Residue, then its C-alpha position, 0 to 999 in steps of 0.5 A: m211880941l205880936h205888937v212888935l211884929l205888926l209894927i215891923l210889918k207896918i214900917t216895912g210896908i210903908v218903906i216899900a210903898c214909898i220906894l214904889g211911889l218914888v219909882i212910879l214918880v221917876v218913870t212918869a217924869v221920864l215918860f211925860v216930862p219933855v226933854r227941852y232943847k235949844v240950838n243956835a248955829d251960824y256960818h259966815d266964813r266959819f262955823k259957830a254953834q251952841a246947843k243946850v239940852s235939859w230935863l227938868g233943870i236937873l240934867r243939862l248938856m251944853i255943847s258949843y263949837d267955835e274952832e274947838l268943841d266944848i262939851k259939858a254935862k251937869a247934874f243939878f249944879i255939879t259938872v259931871y263931864n267936861n271935855n276941856d278938863e280931860n284935854s288939859k289932863v292929857s296935855e299935863q300928863k304928856k308934859a310930865n312924861k317928857k320931863k321924866e325922859k332922861k337926857p341922852e348920855e354923852n359917849i365917852f368913846s366918841a372921837s375928837d375932830k382931830d382924830v376924825e381928820k387923821l382917819t379920813e386922811k389915812e382912808e382917802k388914798p385907798q378910796i381914790k384907788m378904789a374909785e379909779a379901779v371902778n372907773e376902769t372896769k366900767e370902761d371895759v364893760q362899756n367896750v364889751k357892750e359896744a362890741v356885742s351890739e356891733d356883732e348883733s347888728g351884723n347878724i340882724q342885717n344878715r337875716s333873710f327876708f323870709n325870717k323877717v316876714k315870718d316874725k312880723c306875721f307871728v306878731i300880727y297873729t298874736k295881737i289879733k288873738e289877744i284882741i279876739k280874747l279881749i272882745r270875748d271877755t268883754v262880751k261875757k262881762i256885759s252879758g253877765a252884768a245885763d243878767r244881774l241887772k235884769e234880776k235886780v230889776s225883777k226883784a225891785k218890781e216884785f218888791v214894789t208891786d207887792e201889796d204887803n210892801k206897799a202897805l208897809f211903805h205907807f205905814l212907815v211914812e206915816q210913822l216917820k211923819a208922826l216922829i217928825k211932828v213930835i221932834k219938830p221945834k216949836k220955835y225956829r228960824i232958818n235963813a240960808r243963802i246958797g249958790f253954785e256955779d252950775p245952775a243944774t246943781m242949784g236946781k237939784v238943791l232946790a228940789y231936795v229942799s222942797i221935798l224936805y219942806g213937804m215932809s217936815g213942814v219946816d219953813l225955810s228962808l232960802e235965797p238962791v244965788f246962780g252962777e256963784n259959790v255961796k254958802e251962808g246961813s243961820m239957824f235957831l231952834k227951840g222945842n221939846i221932845c216927849i219920850f212917851s210919844v217916841l216910845v208909842i211910835a216905836l211900839r207901833v212899828y215893832r208890833n206891825e206884822q208886816f214889819k216883822k215879816f220884812i225884818s225876818r226875811 
């Protein structure tokens, strides 16, 4: 009996050890085996791109775009996801639903063309009489309006000069009052905006001059550089031909590109074109990302005390 119990415990221990070893192996593979990626993109009159992400050759994600987006995900050699299959299923379902829809039934009580002609012939005369009556009433209303306008014009001509001057002075007074009110409201808005701007500027100065914030900013910049170094492609080729009609816009683009080059260190072959709208280019990227390195950077940021204080504000 004791021998059987020890055998069961031995088998259980071996199974648990195998499971733990498998878990450790999977975790180690996820952390230290890099995720590989490859990107090809081109833009000449239209945009085309292809991207492939793989891990150990087991999991693969393929994305391509050429007027339509195509996404495929595979585990080993089994297709796990394909957006084209889903789109085809949706279209087939729509077609099936359209077929199921019943055709509209004919109305047995619909009138024939002859009946409609007879009814219209009978109804023409009352409609003509009604139109004549409406025209007569319109003429009467127009005559009344003309008479009333003549009376009003006579009354206006008989109005005294004093009343006219009084009305004009009242109109001028109301306009001046509205202008003064508008100026007062505008001054209040400008003063309020100036006060709010002063508050924002003072807060920005406090934030920039604070030593903790300076240290946090430098720390985050260093971590961002480390992250760019981790995800930076090992092989790449970027060619671009960009131009704008406005030379100032082209100058701004070149300034932004130089900042990007300074932060990332990515070599970009850029051909500037001045005085012409041109946007062409091609790109090839190939590299890998180590999940362990990304987690280390995220852990550094998370454990930083200054970052915690900034988030808790």
